N, C-alpha and C positions, 0 to 999 in steps of 0.2 A: 735263289733265296734259301737261307738256312732253315731247315724244317723246325729247328728248336725255337725259332722266333714265332711260331704259330701258337697263340695263346689258348686256342680251343682244340688242341690236338686230340684229347681224349673224346670230346664230343664228335669230332670229325670221324675218328676211327670207329666209334660206336655206331654212327649213322651208316657208315660204309659196311660194317658187319651185318647190320640189319638188311641192307640192300642185297648183300650176297645171299643171305638166308631166304629172303623173299623170292629172289629169282630161282634159287635151287628148288624152292617149293613149287614154283610153276612147272619146272621141267621134270620134277620127280614123278609126275603122273604118266609120262610117255611110256615107259617100259611096262607098266602094269595095266594098261588099257585092255589088252587081250585077256589077261588074267581076270580082271573085273568082269568082263563080259561073260566069260565062261563060268565064273563062280556064282553070279546072280542070274544067269540065264537070260541075257538080253541080246538084241541084234546090234549090228555095227552102228547104225544111226542112233540107237538109244544110248550106247556107251559114249558116243560123241557128245551127248548132252553135257557131259562133265566139262568139256572145253567150252561149248557154246554158252552155257549158263554162266560160267566164270567170266568169259570175255564180255558178254552182253551187259552184265551187271557192272563190270569194271568200267566199260565205256560210259554208261549213264552216270555212274558214281563219280567220275572225274569232275563233273561240273559242280555238284554240291560240295565235293571235297575242296575244290578250289575256292568256292565262295566261303566255306566254313573256315579255311585257313586265314582269310582276310578278316573274318569276324572274331574268331577265338584265338588266333595265333597258330603258328606252325607246329610247335611241340605237342599241344593237346590233340590235334588232329592226327599227327604221326603216331603217337603212342596209342591212341584209340584204334587206329588201323592195324597196328601190330597185334594188339590184344584180340581184335576180331578175327584175324587170320589164325592165330594160335588156337582159339576156341573152336573155330570152324573145322580146322584140320583134325583136331583131337576127336571132335564129334563125328567127323566123317569116317574115322576108323571103326566106329561102332555101328555104322549104317547097315541096313539089311536089304535095301532095294534101290533102284536107280533114281527114283523120285527123291528120296532122302539125300542121296549123294549129290544129285544135281542142285538141290536147294542149298545144301551146305557149300558146294563149290561156288554158287552165286554169292553167298555171304562172304566166302573167302575172297572173291573178286572185289567186293565192296571194301573189305579191309585193305587190300592191295591198292585200290584206288586212292584211299586216304593217304597211304604211304607215298606212292609215286607222285601224287600231286604236290607233295611238300618236301621230300627228301633232298632233291638237288638244290632247291632254292635255299634251304637251310644250310647246306654245305657251302655254297658259294658265298653266302652272307657271313659265315663264320670264319672263312679262310682269308688269309692275306695273299696267298699264292693261289690264284684260281687255276692256273694250268696244272699245278700239282694235284689239287683236290679233284679236278675233273678226271685226270688220269687215274687217280685212286678209285673213283666211282666206276669208271669204265672197266678197270681191272676186276672189280667186284662183280660186275654184270657178266663179263665174259667167263669168269671162273664159275659163277653160279650156274650158267647154262651148261658148262662142261661137267660140273660135279653132280648136279641134280639128277640127271638120268642114271649115273653110276650108283648113287644112293638108292634110287628107286629100283634099279635092277637087282642089287645085292639084297636089299631088305625084302623086295617083292618075291624073291625065291622062297622065303619063309612063309609069307602071307601078303596078299595085296593090301591088307589093312595096316601092316607095320609101317610102310613109308608115310602114310598119312599121320599116324600117331607120332612117329619120330619127328616129322616136320613140325607138328604142333608143339612138341617139347622144345625144339630148336627156337621156335618163335616165343615161347615162354621165357627162355633164356635171353633172347634178344630184347624182350620187354623189360626184363630186369636191368639189362645194360642201358637200354634207351632211357628208362625212367631215372636212372642215376646220373647218366653222363650227358644226355642231350641238353643243349642250351638253345633258348629262343634267340634269334638274331636281335642285335642291339637296336636296329632301326625298324620300328614298327611301320608297316606299310598300310595304306588305307584299304578298306574293304573293296573287293571286286564286285562289280554289278553284272548281272546276267546279260544285259544289253551289250556290254563291252566285249564279251566273248563272241556273240553272234555277229557283231559289227566287223569282226576281223575277217569274216568270209567275203566282205565287200572288196577286199584287196585282190585284184586279178591274179597277181603272181602267187599269193598265198593260196588262193582257191585252186589254181592249177596244181600246186604242190599237193594239196589235199586229195585231188582226184587221182594223181599218180600214186600217192601213198595208200589210198584206199585199195587200188588194184594190187599193189605190192603186198599189203598186209593180209588181204584175202588169201593170196598164194602162200604167204608165210605160214598161215594156220592150216592150209591144206597139207603142207609138208609136216608141220609139227603135230597136227591132230590125226591125220589119216595114215601117214606112213607107218606108224607102229602096227596098225592092222594089216597094211599092205605087205609088209615084210614077212609076216608069219613066223617070227622067231620066238624062242623061249624068253623068259624074263631077263635072265642075266645077259645073254647075247644081245637082246634088244637094248638093255641099258648101256652096254658097251658101244653099240651102234650109235646111239644118240649122244654118248659122250664124245664120239668122233665128230658128230655134227656140231656139238657145242664147242669143241676145240677149233673147228673150222670157222665158226661164228666169231669166237674170241680172236683168232688170228686176223680175220677181216676187220674187226673193230680196232684191235690194239696195235697190230703190226702194219697193216696195209691201208686201211680206210682213210685216215687223216693224212698219211704220207702221200697217197695218190692225189688227194684233194689239193695238197700244197703244190703239186706238179701241174695238174690239169684243171683244177677247180672242183668244188663240191658238186655243182650241177652235173658236170660231165662224169664225175665218179659215180653218181647215182645212175646215170645212163649206162655205164659199163656194167654195174650191178644188175640192172634190169635185163640187159641182153643176156648176161650169163645165166641168170635165174630162168629166163624164158627157155634157153637151151636145156637147162636141167629138167624142166617140166616135160619137155619132149622126150628126153632120155629116160625119165621115170616111166612115161607112158609106153615106151617101146622096149623097155628093159626085158631081157630074156633070162636073167639069172639074179640070184640074191647078191652075189658078189658085185655085179655091175651096179645094182641098186644102192649098195652100201657106198661105193665110190661116188656115185651121183649125190648121195645124201651129204657127204662131207663137202663136196664142191658147192652144193646148194647152201650149206652153212657159211662157206667162205663168201659167196655172193651176197648173202643176207647181212653178213658183217660189214661189207663195204657200204651197203645201203644204210644200215642202222647207224654207222659212224657219222653219217652226214645229213640224214633227213631232219633230225631235230635241230641241228645247227641252222639248216635252211629255214625251218619253221620260225626259229627265233629271229633270224635276219629279215624274213619277209612278213612276219606277223606284227602284232602290236608291240610297242616299245616296252610294255609291261610284260615281263616274262611269264607271270602267272596267267595272264590272259592268253598269250600266244600258245603256251603249252596246253591250257585247258581246251581251247578251240581245236588244236591239232590232235590231241589225244582222243577227243570225242569222235573225230572222223577215223582215226587210226584204229581204235578198238572197235568202233561200231561196224566198220567194214569187215573186220576179221570175224565177228561173231557168227555169221551164217556159215562160214567155211567148213568147220568140222562136221556139223550135222548134215549139211548138204552133201559133203563127201561121203558120209555114211550111207545116205539114201542112193546116191549115184552108184556106189560100189555094188549095190544089189543087182545092177544091170551089167556092169563090167568093172573089173578091178582097175583098169586103166582110165576109165571115164573121169574120175575126179581130177586126174592130172591134165587131161585134155581140156576140161572146163577151166581149170586154173590157168592153163596155157592161153585160152581165149581171153580170159579176164585180164591177164597180164599183158597180152598183145594190145588190147584196147588202151590200157594205161601207157604202154610204150608209144603208141601212136599219138596220144595226147601229149606225152613228153616231147616227142620229136616236133610236133606242131607248135608248141608253146614254151619250149625250154628257154628261148631267148628272153621271155618275160621274167622268168625266174633268175636267169643270169644277170639281166639288167638290174633287177631289184637287189641282187646280192653283190653287185659290183664286179661281176666276172664277164668274160667274153667267151663265146663258144667258138671252137676251132672251125666248125663248119658254117659259122655266121660271123666272120670277122668284120663285115660291113655294118654290124649292129652298132649304131651310134648312141643308143640309149644306155649301153653298158657304161658304168663309171667306176672309178676307184672309190672304194668305201671301206670303212673299218668294219670288219666282220664282227658279228656277235661272238662273245666268248663261247668256247666249246662246252655246251651244257647238255648232256644226253638225257634230259628228262624224258621219261617214258620210253627210252631206248630199250630198256629191258622189258622182256615179255615174261 
């Protein structure tokens, strides 16, 4: 399809730009975590509150954000979310203790919940070519995860406060773009009811997916939240290290994830990602050098990209037919399971630097066992067949849900 036939191109590009800035804002904190801990004199588990507060509020905020989008429209909720993120980031740059920072990161998470509960639905409803717009959104997410740590590292060398302030200014710019360019989808959808979201968990295949995703996302934020402290690098090298992780993640999402799913199926691709990430956790725990840990970090990013490229597609295919309901239920589990990981890692590290990775290994191993036992249910619901379960007669040919990575970005 000719891109010039898209009547809402400016609104689509504006929403994509905001997505890029929002993801970069999440990742910008990684390189400055040790610097924050040193500057304000807190322990590892206390500095991890910056991640846990953010994730926990975002998890809880997804539900009211989804309900609000049905009641007030997508654009008002999205613009409000961008505004909240900008104000929280700027205020965080002036904070003086870990309590203030953690509260503001929680507010930041609430703003991002408003954005991610609405952005992809807006894009899909505005575009004529869904494949193009989904690819555009995925590109923004991958680049955001790659660029965010680099920005954090470079600016954090000057002061740990500067990345927060600059991120806030980016979001102010994004707000101006969003307010002018964003458009409400033409077809107004009915409000979402809370009961619809929780009823989605009654679907066995969707529930299994949620259990597997909960284990995976716990490990995701062990890596994202704890590894900056584990590596013991200065700000700029740490920023470069997580830029490498982000590039691995982007490659997994943009270059490999969907291609592999087209060959072996989305369910089996997630299985490959889980096995690879489990190996990475063991390698982290037994690493004997910084160089080895850096290689494992990039490999972990690649495995996470494979998973992220397919988990939300599976949620949309196995959950409610209403995408808002499916993503609301899925993101509640996804972010809720991730919230304890950073602060728990900080506490475990007081006993052993490798212990957070071994705990993550154990959690992911449980998720992998659940996957192996019940993957046939997910495959059947999604219209795929498992190579190790060719006799599964429940699998059927089905039209897959469009690739919509809502909540794919962290």
